[in-house]
N, C-alpha and C positions, 0 to 999 in steps of 0.2 A: 504494500500500500504506500503510495507517495506521501512522505511525511510533510510535505509543504501544503497539503490540502487539509488534513486533520490529524489529530493525535490518535494512534490506533488503540490506546487504552483509556483515554479520558472520555467520559460520557459527553454526548452532544448536549449543548444547552438549548432548552426549548425556547422558541421565539415567544416573547411576551406580548403578542398581539393575537386577537381572536382568529380562530381557524377560518371563519367565513371571510375575513379580510384577505387572508393569504389566497384562498381559493378564488375570490373575485379578481384579485390582482393577477394571478396566473392565467385566468380565463381572458382577461383583458390583453395580456401579452400574447396569448395564443391567437386571439382575434387579430392583433396587429400583424402577426406572422402570416396569417391567411391573406389579409388585405395586401401585404407587400408582394405576394406571389401572383397577384392578378396581372396577366400580361397586358390586357387592354380593357379599360372601363369606358363604355360609351353612354353618353347622356344626351344624344342628339335625336333620339327616336321616340315614338309612342310604343309602349310595351304593355300588353295585357297583364293585369294583376301586378303592376308596378315594376317587376324586374324579371329577367330571364337570362338565357345564355345562348351563345352561338352553337351550331351543330358540332363544331370541333372543340368546344369548351374553352377556346382561347380568349373569348370576349364575354364580359359580363355587361348586360344591358340594364340600365335603370331609366325609367320613364323621364322624358325631358322636362315634364312639368312637376316632377317630384322635388320638393325642396331638399337641399343637402343637409339641413339641420332642422331641429325642432326646439322651440323654447320650452324649457321644463324647470319650473321652480327657480327662476332667475339664472338658469344655465342654458348654454347652447349645446345641444346633443347632436353629434355627428351620426346621422341615421344611415348614410351610405354604407358604412362598415357592417351594419347588421344585415342589410340586404345582400351585400357581397358574401358574407358568411353563409347565409341561407342558400344562395345560388351555387356557391362553390361546393358546399357539402352535398347538396342534392345531386348536382351533375356528376360529382365524383362517385357517389354511391351507385348511380345508374350505370355509368360507363365502366367503372373499375370492378364493382361487385355484382353487376347485373341485376340490381334491385328493380322492382316495379316502381314506376314513378310515385304512386300513392304511398308506398312504404318509405321511399327516399324522402318524400315531402314531409312525412310525419317526423322523421329523425331531424331533418334540417330545421323544421319549425321549432322543435324543442331546443336545438342548439341556438337558434336565434333568440328564443325567449330567455334562455340562460344568460346569454351575453347581454341582453337588455337589462335583466335584473341585476347582473354584476355591475352595470354602469349606474345603479341606483335609481332606475326608472321603473315605475309600475307598468306591468305588461298591458293592462287595460288602457292606460293613458297612451302608451306607444301605439297600440293597435287602433285606437280611436283616431289618432292622428293619421295613421297610414290609410285607413279606410276612406278618408276624404279625397284621396288622390287615385284610388283604384279605378282602372278602366277594364271593363269586362269584354269578352268576345261579343262583337256586334255593336259595341259602343261607337257612336258616330265620331268620337274624338280620336279614334284610331286611324289616323290618316298617313302616318309615316312609320311603318313597321319595318324593322331590319330584314333584309333579304335572306340572311342566313340564320334567322332566329329559330332555335330548336322548337318545333311545334308539338313534340310528344306530350308535354304537360297539358297543353290545351286540348289535345285529342282525348286524353284521359279524363279531363274535367268534363268534357262533353259526354263521354261514356258514363260517367258517374251521374250526371244529370238525367240521362236516359234511364239508368237503373232506378233512380229515385222516382221518376214518373211511372215506371212500370210497377214498382212496389206500391205506390199510391193507388194505382188502378186495381191491383190484386186485392188490396185492403178494402177497397170500395165495392169489390165484386163487380167491376165494370170492365171486364175484358171483352174484346171483339168476338163475334160469332166465329166458331171454329178454332179458337185459341183456348187451349187447356190451361186454366189458371194454376193447376198443380204443377205442371211442367215449368211454367214461368216462375213460380215461387221457388222451385228447386234450383233453377238456373241462377236466380238472384242470390240464393243462400250460398252458392259457391263463392260469391264476391262479397258476402256479408261483412267480413272483417274490415276490408277497405272501405266499404260503404259506411259502416258504422263509425269508423274513425273520422272520415271526412265530414260526415254530417254533424259530428260533434264539434269539429272546428268551425263549420259553417254557422252552427247555432251560436257558438261563442262570439263569433264576429258580428252577429246581428244584435248582440246585447249592447 
């Protein structure tokens, strides 16, 4: 063991600061490391749901109308870094581990939430601020979309919306003639975990 780093026999002295502070500090440093690794940040386009990434993952897109900061209790909070974290984590999980978008999104969302809380910001306040600038598919404000924007997340969002409408129809016993509601229900149940997780997120964002 190199003696210039620590004494091999003496006990390490415990830091006299709360563990939550150390954890928050380390998470903030980790977030800085992720942001520094972004090859290209583009804020010149309209992006559905605020942020996204290019097909090759080399560019992170943040909607051009999204403010770079939010005012919070007399502080200016840099929000770009949280969006970058979300998109980088999500894209990496999809491309490197082969995760389904809905699963990758859930992990990325929780990483984003942890980083927001570590910055001393309440998640509900952060989320409320973000929702003011969200543009959804079909929004007339989407006039300048990046040519290489990865569309997989948006296709999966559409599929989820379709599943939700199918579930509602089965619950109302309002399926078209010739369609067996039992088969529809069985098919929906195969996607139940993803559907349940995403509906939970959607419900939270409406509060």
